[in-house]
Kinemage of the C-alpha trace (Angstrom):
@kinemage 1
@onewidth
@group {chain A} dominant
@subgroup {mainchain}
@vectorlist {calphas} color= white
{ca met a 1} P -11.874 -13.297 -13.371
{ca ala a 2} L -9.880 -11.692 -16.132
{ca leu a 3} L -6.403 -13.117 -17.102
{ca ile a 4} L -4.013 -10.172 -16.549
{ca asn a 5} L -0.280 -9.616 -17.012
{ca glu a 6} L 1.399 -7.151 -14.747
{ca ile a 7} L 5.045 -6.456 -14.050
{ca tyr a 8} L 6.374 -8.460 -11.087
{ca ser a 9} L 7.118 -5.831 -8.394
{ca arg a 10} L 8.221 -7.568 -5.423
{ca val a 11} L 11.426 -6.716 -4.075
{ca pro a 12} L 14.118 -9.118 -2.480
{ca ser a 13} L 13.148 -7.948 1.067
{ca asp a 14} L 9.535 -9.140 0.400
{ca ala a 15} L 8.192 -12.492 1.836
{ca phe a 16} L 7.722 -14.993 -1.014
{ca phe a 17} L 10.085 -12.932 -3.398
{ca gln a 18} L 10.900 -15.149 -6.583
{ca asn a 19} L 14.265 -13.942 -8.432
{ca asp a 20} L 13.304 -15.323 -11.640
{ca arg a 21} L 9.850 -13.788 -12.181
{ca leu a 22} L 9.229 -10.836 -14.527
{ca glu a 23} L 5.480 -10.685 -14.913
{ca val a 24} L 2.372 -11.940 -12.772
{ca lys a 25} L -0.889 -13.353 -13.977
{ca asp a 26} L -2.628 -13.452 -10.610
{ca glu a 27} L -5.086 -10.748 -9.898
{ca ile a 28} L -4.132 -10.831 -6.188
{ca glu a 29} L -0.502 -10.426 -6.894
{ca ala a 30} L -1.244 -7.474 -9.463
{ca leu a 31} L -3.513 -5.868 -6.700
{ca ile a 32} L -0.660 -5.859 -4.209
{ca gly a 33} L 1.660 -4.026 -6.860
{ca lys a 34} L -1.172 -1.601 -7.274
{ca ile a 35} L -1.362 -0.975 -3.435
{ca arg a 36} L 2.286 -0.750 -3.081
{ca met a 37} L 2.366 1.798 -5.820
{ca ile a 38} L -0.235 3.956 -4.136
{ca met a 39} L 1.162 3.600 -0.719
{ca leu a 40} L 4.703 4.668 -1.873
{ca thr a 41} L 4.157 7.604 -4.339
{ca arg a 42} L 4.484 10.860 -3.215
{ca lys a 43} L 1.668 13.158 -4.191
{ca gly a 44} L 2.666 15.381 -7.237
{ca asp a 45} L 4.874 12.701 -8.548
{ca leu a 46} L 2.516 11.295 -10.946
{ca leu a 47} L 2.430 13.411 -14.089
{ca gly a 48} L -1.130 14.575 -14.750
{ca asn a 49} L -2.645 13.383 -11.350
{ca pro a 50} L -1.226 15.370 -8.564
{ca asp a 51} L -3.554 13.952 -5.958
{ca phe a 52} L -2.445 10.252 -6.605
{ca gly a 53} L -0.525 8.532 -3.634
{ca val a 54} L -0.642 8.264 0.136
{ca asp a 55} L 2.830 9.666 0.562
{ca leu a 56} L 3.948 7.776 3.533
{ca glu a 57} L 7.150 9.989 3.663
{ca gln a 58} L 5.152 12.804 4.698
{ca phe a 59} L 4.574 11.157 8.209
{ca ile a 60} L 8.214 10.394 9.034
{ca phe a 61} L 8.823 13.847 10.480
{ca glu a 62} L 5.292 14.771 11.154
{ca thr a 63} L 4.353 15.189 14.905
{ca phe a 64} L 0.596 15.664 14.870
{ca phe a 65} L -1.313 12.826 13.367
{ca asp a 66} L -3.116 9.775 14.439
{ca glu a 67} L -4.073 6.496 13.168
{ca ala a 68} L -7.490 7.571 11.906
{ca thr a 69} L -5.870 10.314 9.707
{ca ile a 70} L -3.639 7.912 7.952
{ca gln a 71} L -6.455 5.038 7.733
{ca arg a 72} L -8.734 7.739 6.201
{ca glu a 73} L -6.134 8.925 3.639
{ca ile a 74} L -5.319 5.178 2.649
{ca gln a 75} L -9.181 4.312 2.186
{ca val a 76} L -9.668 7.434 0.231
{ca gln a 77} L -6.844 6.517 -2.225
{ca phe a 78} L -7.918 2.906 -2.446
{ca ala a 79} L -11.642 3.820 -3.098
{ca lys a 80} L -10.473 6.253 -5.803
{ca tyr a 81} L -7.837 4.116 -7.620
{ca leu a 82} L -8.694 0.553 -7.099
{ca pro a 83} L -11.697 -0.616 -8.959
{ca glu a 84} L -10.719 -4.008 -7.546
{ca met a 85} L -12.490 -3.101 -4.253
{ca leu a 86} L -15.775 -3.983 -5.767
{ca arg a 87} L -14.565 -7.698 -5.741
{ca tyr a 88} L -12.358 -7.777 -2.851
{ca arg a 89} L -12.518 -6.595 0.548
{ca ile a 90} L -9.436 -4.303 1.089
{ca glu a 91} L -8.735 -3.105 4.550
{ca ser a 92} L -6.044 -1.118 6.187
{ca phe a 93} L -5.036 -0.658 9.722
{ca ala a 94} L -2.447 1.815 11.082
{ca tyr a 95} L -0.884 1.645 14.487
{ca leu a 96} L 1.264 3.879 16.271
{ca thr a 97} L 4.051 2.316 18.298
{ca glu a 98} L 6.593 3.727 20.780
{ca gly a 99} L 10.204 3.024 19.504
{ca glu a 100} L 13.392 3.421 21.407
{ca tyr a 101} L 14.395 6.661 19.630
{ca arg a 102} L 11.259 7.614 17.802
{ca asp a 103} L 7.828 6.394 17.332
{ca asp a 104} L 6.958 4.143 14.421
{ca ile a 105} L 3.701 3.772 12.265
{ca ile a 106} L 2.791 0.168 11.243
{ca ile a 107} L 0.455 -0.242 8.515
{ca asp a 108} L -1.233 -3.428 7.602
{ca ile a 109} L -3.053 -4.298 4.483
{ca phe a 110} L -5.682 -6.900 4.332
{ca ile a 111} L -7.166 -8.480 1.363
{ca asn a 112} L -10.212 -10.690 2.033
{ca lys a 113} L -9.139 -10.778 5.725
{ca glu a 114} L -5.706 -11.967 4.990
{ca arg a 115} L -2.679 -9.819 5.715
{ca leu a 116} L -0.947 -9.530 2.461
{ca leu a 117} L 1.101 -6.336 2.936
{ca gly a 118} L 2.595 -4.275 5.649
{ca phe a 119} L 4.627 -1.091 5.961
{ca arg a 120} L 6.573 0.200 8.866
{ca ile a 121} L 7.485 4.040 8.875
Protein backbone atom coordinates (compact mmCIF):
# COMPACT_ATOMS: atom_id res chain seq x y z
CA MET A 1 0.00 0.00 0.00
CA ALA A 2 1.49 3.31 -1.07
CA LEU A 3 1.86 6.23 1.29
CA ILE A 4 -0.33 9.06 0.05
CA ASN A 5 -1.03 12.60 1.12
CA GLU A 6 -4.47 13.98 0.32
CA ILE A 7 -6.31 17.06 1.51
CA TYR A 8 -8.59 16.30 4.46
CA SER A 9 -12.09 16.68 3.05
CA ARG A 10 -14.45 15.89 5.91
CA VAL A 11 -16.86 18.62 6.99
CA PRO A 12 -18.00 19.37 10.56
CA SER A 13 -21.28 17.49 10.08
CA ASP A 14 -19.40 14.26 9.21
CA ALA A 15 -18.94 11.54 11.77
CA PHE A 16 -15.40 11.46 13.13
CA PHE A 17 -14.64 15.00 11.88
CA GLN A 18 -11.30 16.27 13.19
CA ASN A 19 -11.02 20.05 13.36
CA ASP A 20 -7.21 20.15 13.44
CA ARG A 21 -6.48 17.97 10.37
CA LEU A 22 -5.31 19.33 7.03
CA GLU A 23 -4.24 16.16 5.23
CA VAL A 24 -4.74 12.42 5.35
CA LYS A 25 -2.27 9.63 4.77
CA ASP A 26 -4.74 6.78 5.04
CA GLU A 27 -5.79 5.25 1.71
CA ILE A 28 -9.38 4.59 2.84
CA GLU A 29 -9.81 8.17 4.04
CA ALA A 30 -8.45 9.44 0.70
CA LEU A 31 -10.83 7.07 -1.11
CA ILE A 32 -13.77 8.50 0.86
CA GLY A 33 -12.75 11.98 -0.32
CA LYS A 34 -12.66 10.81 -3.94
CA ILE A 35 -16.07 9.18 -3.63
CA ARG A 36 -17.52 12.35 -2.11
CA MET A 37 -16.11 14.37 -5.02
CA ILE A 38 -17.63 12.00 -7.58
CA MET A 39 -21.00 12.00 -5.85
CA LEU A 40 -21.29 15.77 -5.37
CA THR A 41 -19.85 17.03 -8.68
CA ARG A 42 -22.34 18.04 -11.34
CA LYS A 43 -21.67 16.81 -14.84
CA GLY A 44 -19.96 19.55 -16.82
CA ASP A 45 -18.40 21.23 -13.78
CA LEU A 46 -14.98 19.61 -14.17
CA LEU A 47 -13.07 21.44 -16.87
CA GLY A 48 -11.98 19.06 -19.61
CA ASN A 49 -14.15 16.16 -18.43
CA PRO A 50 -17.86 16.87 -18.94
CA ASP A 51 -18.92 13.33 -17.97
CA PHE A 52 -17.33 13.36 -14.50
CA GLY A 53 -19.73 13.21 -11.55
CA VAL A 54 -22.94 11.56 -10.47
CA ASP A 55 -24.74 14.90 -10.16
CA LEU A 56 -26.99 14.00 -7.23
CA GLU A 57 -28.75 17.35 -7.53
CA GLN A 58 -30.36 16.21 -10.78
CA PHE A 59 -32.55 13.82 -8.77
CA ILE A 60 -33.94 16.46 -6.37
CA PHE A 61 -36.79 17.57 -8.64
CA GLU A 62 -36.87 14.52 -10.91
CA THR A 63 -40.08 12.50 -10.76
CA PHE A 64 -39.25 9.51 -12.97
CA PHE A 65 -36.29 7.51 -11.66
CA ASP A 66 -35.69 4.41 -9.61
CA GLU A 67 -33.04 2.94 -7.37
CA ALA A 68 -31.51 0.89 -10.19
CA THR A 69 -30.93 4.00 -12.34
CA ILE A 70 -29.13 5.78 -9.52
CA GLN A 71 -27.05 2.74 -8.55
CA ARG A 72 -26.07 2.15 -12.17
CA GLU A 73 -24.89 5.76 -12.60
CA ILE A 74 -22.86 5.55 -9.39
CA GLN A 75 -21.23 2.27 -10.37
CA VAL A 76 -20.35 3.59 -13.86
CA GLN A 77 -18.64 6.61 -12.28
CA PHE A 78 -16.81 4.49 -9.70
CA ALA A 79 -15.59 2.03 -12.35
CA LYS A 80 -14.35 4.88 -14.53
CA TYR A 81 -12.71 7.12 -11.90
CA LEU A 82 -11.71 4.92 -8.96
CA PRO A 83 -8.76 2.66 -9.77
CA GLU A 84 -8.98 1.61 -6.10
CA MET A 85 -11.85 -0.67 -7.11
CA LEU A 86 -9.17 -3.19 -8.06
CA ARG A 87 -8.08 -3.36 -4.39
CA TYR A 88 -11.28 -2.64 -2.49
CA ARG A 89 -14.85 -3.82 -2.79
CA ILE A 90 -16.81 -0.58 -3.26
CA GLU A 91 -20.59 -0.89 -3.41
CA SER A 92 -23.45 1.58 -3.48
CA PHE A 93 -27.08 1.05 -2.57
CA ALA A 94 -29.88 3.52 -3.23
CA TYR A 95 -33.23 3.43 -1.45
CA LEU A 96 -36.31 5.52 -2.05
CA THR A 97 -38.12 6.42 1.16
CA GLU A 98 -41.44 8.14 1.58
CA GLY A 99 -41.13 11.38 3.50
CA GLU A 100 -43.77 13.61 5.02
CA TYR A 101 -43.58 16.28 2.31
CA ARG A 102 -41.49 14.59 -0.39
CA ASP A 103 -39.73 11.34 -1.12
CA ASP A 104 -36.08 10.99 -0.18
CA ILE A 105 -33.24 9.05 -1.73
CA ILE A 106 -30.83 7.40 0.68
CA ILE A 107 -27.50 6.30 -0.79
CA ASP A 108 -25.15 4.16 1.25
CA ILE A 109 -21.55 3.55 0.17
CA PHE A 110 -19.78 0.46 1.46
CA ILE A 111 -16.06 -0.21 1.26
CA ASN A 112 -15.16 -3.84 2.00
CA LYS A 113 -18.68 -4.42 3.37
CA GLU A 114 -18.42 -1.53 5.87
CA ARG A 115 -20.76 1.45 5.49
CA LEU A 116 -18.40 4.43 5.38
CA LEU A 117 -20.40 7.10 3.59
CA GLY A 118 -24.03 8.04 3.07
CA PHE A 119 -26.05 10.66 1.25
CA ARG A 120 -29.65 11.80 1.63
CA ILE A 121 -31.33 13.69 -1.17
